[in-house]
C-alpha positions in Angstrom: -18.9 -11.7 3.0 -16.5 -12.2 6.0 -16.6 -10.0 9.2 -14.4 -7.0 9.1 -13.3 -7.5 12.3 -12.3 -11.3 11.1 -10.8 -10.2 7.9 -7.2 -10.3 7.4 -6.4 -8.1 4.0 -2.6 -7.1 3.5 -3.2 -3.6 2.1 0.1 -1.5 1.2 -0.2 2.3 2.0 1.1 5.1 0.3 1.2 8.0 3.0 3.3 10.9 3.4 2.8 13.8 6.0 5.6 16.2 4.1 4.7 19.4 2.7 2.0 21.8 3.2 -0.9 20.5 5.5 1.3 18.5 7.9 -0.7 18.5 10.8 -4.0 17.5 9.0 -2.2 14.8 6.8 -0.8 13.2 10.5 -4.1 13.1 12.2 -5.5 11.3 8.9 -2.8 8.9 8.8 -3.6 8.2 12.6 -7.4 7.7 12.1 -6.6 5.3 9.3 -3.8 3.1 11.2 -6.3 2.9 13.7 -9.5 1.7 11.9 -7.4 -0.5 9.8 -5.8 -2.1 13.2 -9.4 -2.8 14.5 -10.6 -3.9 11.2 -7.5 -7.0 11.1 -5.9 -5.3 8.1 -1.7 -6.4 7.7 -0.1 -3.0 6.5 2.5 -2.5 4.5 3.9 1.2 4.8 6.3 2.1 2.3 9.4 4.1 3.7 11.5 5.9 0.9 13.9 8.7 1.2 13.9 9.8 4.6 9.8 9.6 4.6 8.4 7.7 7.2 4.6 7.4 7.7 5.1 7.6 11.8 1.7 8.6 12.3 -0.1 5.8 10.6 2.5 3.1 12.0 2.2 4.5 15.5 -1.8 4.4 15.3 -2.3 1.0 13.9 0.7 -0.2 16.5 -1.2 1.0 19.2 -4.4 -0.2 18.2 -3.1 -3.8 18.1 -2.4 -3.8 14.5 -0.1 -5.6 12.3 2.1 -3.6 10.5 5.4 -4.1 8.5 7.6 -1.3 7.0 9.2 -2.0 3.6 12.0 0.5 3.4 14.7 1.6 1.3 18.5 1.2 2.4 18.5 5.1 3.6 15.7 4.7 6.5 16.7 4.5 10.3 13.8 4.1 12.6 12.9 6.4 15.1 13.5 4.6 18.5 9.8 4.2 19.1 9.6 2.3 16.3 12.6 0.0 16.7 10.5 -3.2 17.6 8.4 -2.9 14.1 9.0 -5.7 11.3 11.3 -3.8 8.8 12.2 -5.4 5.3 14.7 -3.7 3.3 14.7 -3.6 -0.2 17.6 -1.4 -1.9 16.4 -1.4 -5.3 13.2 0.7 -5.8 12.0 -1.6 -8.8 12.2 -4.6 -6.2 10.5 -2.7 -3.6 7.4 -2.0 -5.6 7.3 -5.6 -6.6 7.8 -6.5 -2.9 4.6 -4.2 -2.1 2.7 -5.5 -4.9 3.4 -9.6 -4.5 2.8 -8.8 -0.5 -0.4 -7.1 -0.7 -4.3 -7.4 -1.8 -4.8 -3.7 -2.9 -2.8 -0.4 -2.8 -4.3 2.6 -0.2 -3.7 5.9 -0.8 -3.7 8.9 1.5 -3.7 12.3 0.7 -0.1 13.5 0.8 3.2 14.4 -0.9 4.0 13.8 -4.3 6.6 11.2 -3.5 4.2 9.1 -2.1 1.8 9.1 -5.2 4.9 8.8 -7.6 5.7 5.3 -5.5 2.0 4.2 -5.6 2.3 4.7 -9.5 5.7 2.6 -9.7 4.2 -0.1 -7.4 0.7 -0.1 -9.8 3.1 -0.1 -12.6 5.4 -3.2 -11.6 3.2 -5.8 -13.2 1.5 -7.0 -10.3 -2.0 -6.0 -10.9 -3.9 -4.5 -7.4 -6.7 -2.5 -7.1 -6.3 1.1 -5.7 -8.3 2.6 -3.4 -7.7 6.3 -2.8 -8.7 8.6 0.3 -10.5 11.4 -1.8 -10.3 13.8 1.0 -10.5 17.5 -0.2 -11.0 16.0 -3.7 -6.7 15.4 -3.4 -7.3 12.7 -6.1 -10.2 14.2 -8.2 -7.8 14.4 -11.3 -7.3 10.8 -10.9 -11.1 10.6 -10.6 -11.7 12.5 -13.7 -9.1 10.3 -15.8 -10.6 6.9 -14.5 -14.3 8.2 -15.8 -13.1 9.4 -18.9 -10.3 7.4 -20.0 -10.5 3.8 -18.2 -14.4 3.5 -18.2 -14.1 3.7 -22.1 -10.9 1.7 -22.6 -10.8 -0.9 -19.6 -13.3 -3.5 -18.8 -14.7 -3.3 -15.3 -11.9 -0.3 -14.2 -14.0 0.1 -11.3 -12.7 -3.2 -9.8 -9.4 -1.5 -10.2 -9.6 2.0 -9.0 -12.1 3.6 -6.0 -12.2 6.8 -4.4 -13.4 7.0 -0.9 -14.6 10.0 0.9 -13.9 9.3 4.6 -12.1 6.5 6.3 -14.9 4.1 6.9 -15.8 4.3 3.4 -11.9 3.6 2.4 -12.2 0.4 4.6 -15.5 -0.8 2.8 -13.9 -0.2 -0.5 -11.1 -2.0 0.2 -13.2 -5.1 1.4 -15.3 -4.5 -2.0 -12.2 -4.4 -4.3 -10.7 -7.6 -2.5 -13.9 -9.8 -2.8 -14.5 -8.7 -6.4 -11.4 -9.8 -7.1 -12.1 -13.0 -5.7 
């Protein structure tokens, strides 16, 4: 296994700090950005419909991480993010395909329905990528139940395609694990 600090895994991160719980989600995004940057991840952050995961991007950049924003045409970056590479893909289906093509795994943080909807669109885009969800405060417990009840019975090795983590460090370790399983 490669050393985590030498690993350069590209991950598409689905995150939003809109809606109830904004301050906690912003803090969580910052923690993920810092940890993933220190571990050497290349992060592709989705920005759509005016929603930009600013805390994630800012924390990752501050920690020296590589970040690319993949956005729809409506996104206008705040001045603080002006030097972050941005790829504008106006068409939603093409944006989801781009995220899948450029990443080894999808990482999902607790957030709004918009981020989960974007994840499922990207996941269904045709390019199969493993998904690792941060199940903080049981945010993805319904999906975990679905995976245990439905996927386990019908999809061989479903655990290589969907994982749940309880902490940010566990999230990174599971991203590494699913990446290694696909190799």
